[in-house]
C-alpha positions in Angstrom: 202.2 62.4 86.7 200.2 64.4 84.1 201.8 67.4 82.4 200.2 69.8 79.9 202.3 71.9 77.4 200.8 74.9 75.7 203.2 76.2 73.1 204.7 76.1 69.7 204.6 73.3 67.1 207.1 73.8 64.3 208.7 72.1 61.4 212.5 72.7 61.7 214.3 73.2 58.4 217.8 72.4 59.5 220.9 73.1 57.5 224.4 71.8 58.4 227.5 73.7 57.4 231.2 74.0 58.2 230.5 77.2 60.2 227.8 79.7 60.9 227.9 82.5 58.2 228.5 86.1 59.1 226.3 89.0 58.1 225.9 89.2 54.3 228.0 86.0 53.8 226.9 83.1 51.6 228.2 79.6 52.5 227.7 76.2 50.9 225.7 73.9 53.2 226.4 70.2 53.7 222.8 68.9 54.2 219.2 70.0 54.8 216.6 68.2 56.8 212.9 68.7 57.8 212.7 67.7 61.5 209.7 68.1 63.9 210.4 70.9 66.4 209.0 74.0 68.2 209.9 74.6 71.8 206.5 73.5 73.1 206.4 70.3 71.1 210.1 69.6 71.9 209.5 69.8 75.6 206.4 67.6 75.3 208.3 64.9 73.5 211.1 65.1 76.0 208.7 64.5 78.8 206.9 61.6 77.0 210.3 59.9 76.3 211.0 60.2 80.0 207.9 58.4 80.9 205.4 61.1 81.7 201.8 61.4 80.6 201.8 64.5 78.4 199.2 66.4 76.3 200.2 69.1 73.8 198.0 72.1 73.3 198.5 74.6 70.4 197.7 75.2 66.7 199.0 73.9 63.4 198.0 74.7 59.8 195.9 72.4 57.5 199.1 71.7 55.4 201.5 68.8 55.1 203.7 70.0 57.8 200.8 70.2 60.3 199.7 66.6 59.5 203.3 65.4 59.8 203.8 67.1 63.2 200.6 65.7 64.6 201.5 62.2 63.6 205.0 62.7 65.1 203.6 63.8 68.5 201.2 60.8 68.6 204.1 58.4 67.8 206.1 59.9 70.7 203.2 59.2 73.0 202.0 62.8 73.3 198.2 63.4 73.4 197.0 65.8 70.7 193.2 65.8 71.1 193.0 69.6 71.7 195.5 70.8 69.1 193.5 73.1 66.7 194.0 72.7 62.9 193.5 76.1 61.2 192.4 76.3 57.6 194.4 78.6 55.3 197.2 79.2 57.9 200.7 77.7 57.5 202.2 75.6 60.2 205.1 77.3 62.1 208.6 76.9 60.7 212.0 77.3 62.3 215.1 77.9 60.0 218.1 76.4 61.8 221.8 76.5 60.9 224.0 73.9 62.7 227.7 74.4 62.7 230.7 74.6 65.1 228.9 72.7 67.8 226.3 75.5 68.0 223.3 76.7 66.1 221.3 79.8 65.0 217.5 79.8 64.7 214.9 82.0 62.9 211.3 81.2 63.7 208.3 82.0 61.5 205.3 81.6 63.9 202.5 80.7 61.4 199.7 78.9 63.2 201.5 79.4 66.6 200.6 83.1 66.4 196.9 82.1 66.5 197.1 80.6 70.0 195.1 83.4 71.5 193.0 84.1 74.6 190.0 82.5 73.0 191.9 79.2 72.5 193.2 79.5 76.1 189.6 79.8 77.4 188.6 76.8 75.3 191.1 74.5 77.0 190.8 75.9 80.5 188.8 72.9 81.8 191.2 70.5 80.3 194.2 72.2 81.9 192.6 71.9 85.3 193.0 68.1 85.0 196.8 68.3 84.9 199.5 68.4 87.6 201.6 71.0 85.9 201.3 73.4 82.9 204.5 74.2 80.9 204.8 77.4 78.8 207.3 79.1 76.5 207.5 82.3 74.5 206.9 81.0 71.0 203.1 81.7 71.1 201.8 85.3 71.7 203.1 86.7 75.0 199.6 88.0 75.8 198.4 84.4 75.7 201.3 83.2 77.8 200.6 85.7 80.5 196.9 85.1 80.4 197.5 81.3 80.8 199.8 82.0 83.8 197.0 84.0 85.4 194.4 81.3 84.6 196.6 78.5 86.1 197.6 80.6 89.1 193.9 81.2 89.8 193.2 77.4 89.6 196.2 76.5 91.7 198.0 74.7 89.0 201.9 74.8 89.1 203.4 76.6 86.1 206.8 76.3 84.6 207.7 79.2 82.2 210.7 78.9 79.9 210.9 82.5 78.7 212.4 81.8 75.3 212.8 83.6 72.9 213.8 86.4 75.3 211.4 89.2 76.2 210.8 91.6 79.0 208.3 90.3 81.6 205.9 91.9 84.1 207.0 91.3 87.7 203.5 90.0 88.6 204.0 87.1 86.1 207.4 86.2 87.7 205.6 86.1 91.0 202.8 83.9 89.7 204.8 81.2 88.0 206.2 78.3 90.1 209.4 78.0 88.2 211.1 80.4 85.7 213.9 78.9 83.5 215.6 81.5 81.4 219.2 81.3 80.0 221.6 84.0 81.0 220.7 86.4 78.2 216.9 86.0 78.9 217.5 86.6 82.6 219.2 89.9 81.8 216.2 91.0 79.7 213.8 90.1 82.4 215.6 91.5 85.5 217.9 94.2 84.0 221.6 94.4 83.2 222.4 96.0 86.6 221.9 92.8 88.6 224.4 90.1 89.2 223.3 86.5 88.7 223.5 85.7 92.4 221.3 88.7 93.2 218.6 87.6 90.8 218.7 84.0 92.2 218.5 85.1 95.8 215.4 87.1 95.1 213.6 84.1 93.9 215.0 81.0 95.7 213.9 77.7 94.1 211.8 79.5 91.6 214.4 81.1 89.3 216.6 78.5 87.4 219.2 80.0 85.0 220.7 77.8 82.4 224.3 78.5 81.4 225.0 76.3 78.4 228.3 74.4 78.8 228.6 75.6 82.4 225.4 73.9 83.5 222.6 75.4 85.5 222.3 77.5 88.7 219.6 78.3 91.2 219.3 79.4 94.8 218.1 77.0 97.5 215.7 78.2 100.2 218.6 78.1 102.7 220.4 80.8 100.6 223.0 78.4 99.1 223.7 79.0 95.4 223.4 75.6 93.8 225.5 75.1 90.6 224.9 71.9 88.7 227.7 71.4 86.1 226.9 70.3 82.6 227.6 66.7 81.6 230.7 66.4 79.4 229.4 65.3 76.0 230.6 64.5 72.5 228.5 67.2 70.9 226.9 66.6 67.6 224.0 69.1 67.7 222.9 71.4 70.5 219.4 72.0 69.0 216.8 71.0 71.6 219.2 70.6 74.5 217.5 73.4 76.5 214.1 71.9 75.7 215.3 68.5 76.9 216.6 70.1 80.1 213.2 71.9 80.7 211.2 68.8 79.9 213.3 66.5 82.2 213.2 69.1 85.0 209.4 69.2 84.9 209.1 65.4 84.9 211.3 65.0 87.9 209.7 67.9 89.9 206.3 66.3 89.2 207.7 63.0 90.4 208.6 64.6 93.7 212.3 65.2 93.4 213.9 68.1 95.2 215.4 70.8 93.0 218.9 69.5 93.3 218.0 66.0 92.1 215.7 67.3 89.4 218.4 69.6 87.9 221.0 66.9 88.1 218.7 64.6 86.1 217.8 67.4 83.7 221.4 68.3 83.0 222.2 64.7 82.3 219.3 64.3 79.9 220.3 67.6 78.1 223.9 66.4 77.8 222.8 63.1 76.2 220.6 64.9 73.8 223.5 66.8 72.3 225.2 63.6 71.1 222.6 62.9 68.4 221.3 65.0 65.5 218.0 66.8 65.7 216.0 68.2 68.6 213.4 65.5 69.2 215.3 62.6 67.7 218.2 63.2 70.0 216.2 63.2 73.2 217.0 60.3 75.6 214.7 57.8 77.2 214.3 57.4 80.9 216.3 54.2 80.7 219.2 56.0 79.0 219.3 58.8 81.6 219.1 56.3 84.4 222.0 54.3 83.0 224.1 57.5 82.7 223.3 58.6 86.2 224.3 55.2 87.5 227.5 55.2 85.5 228.4 58.6 86.9 
């Protein structure tokens, strides 16, 4: 299976603290770390760790962070041949506070904001070689929707993880193969008036809504609402859990699993990822997920 990810490549500046501060409040932190991240890069690494052939597409700056992130992707087994290095532009940064088994994140796009239509056109022929293209919302939305249209026109399946949350044209929802928002993002896309089941039934086996500790839900083509519970985990850090779920889901769908099996696998991988610190460093291997599924 060959998967392409077009998205963000960030350096995560992660601070741990006793709790997440309130508005206007100053707290003493416990530690600070620089950890490779970005939703796009995270999902690419998750897929590579699970045995997929993956290429990352996007932009970094010509700075130390950019160099470190490219090397990190290569070590994880992710191809980087078409990542563009931009002169005089900083690499994207995410400021993360980890506390109380949760996190808050502020993203500064940097080079990610330069992933434009011109760049999308430059990689079009490369994308045509892949079995699936995976997208998120940490590059310009205009580019995301342009890529959805390009891939739809070429008959390439697309998974769109619409995070951070943003309203979305209905035609884009129709064009993607799978849409994987969390509950908050689903409300922004479909409106506050609709119940979760109504949203799911409108897009059976396309719309997959993640619900944090409650797991993930979708609607099967026979009309059944499928709820896959989250794995009980000894949580250390939830950063990257959603990216692990998305990456694992894409890998198993590409491998031919039905949606029930793919989501069960993805939830297990996501649960395992929360038991280690850091987004990418906590992501499990295929062997680890396989052992956990067998144990359960």
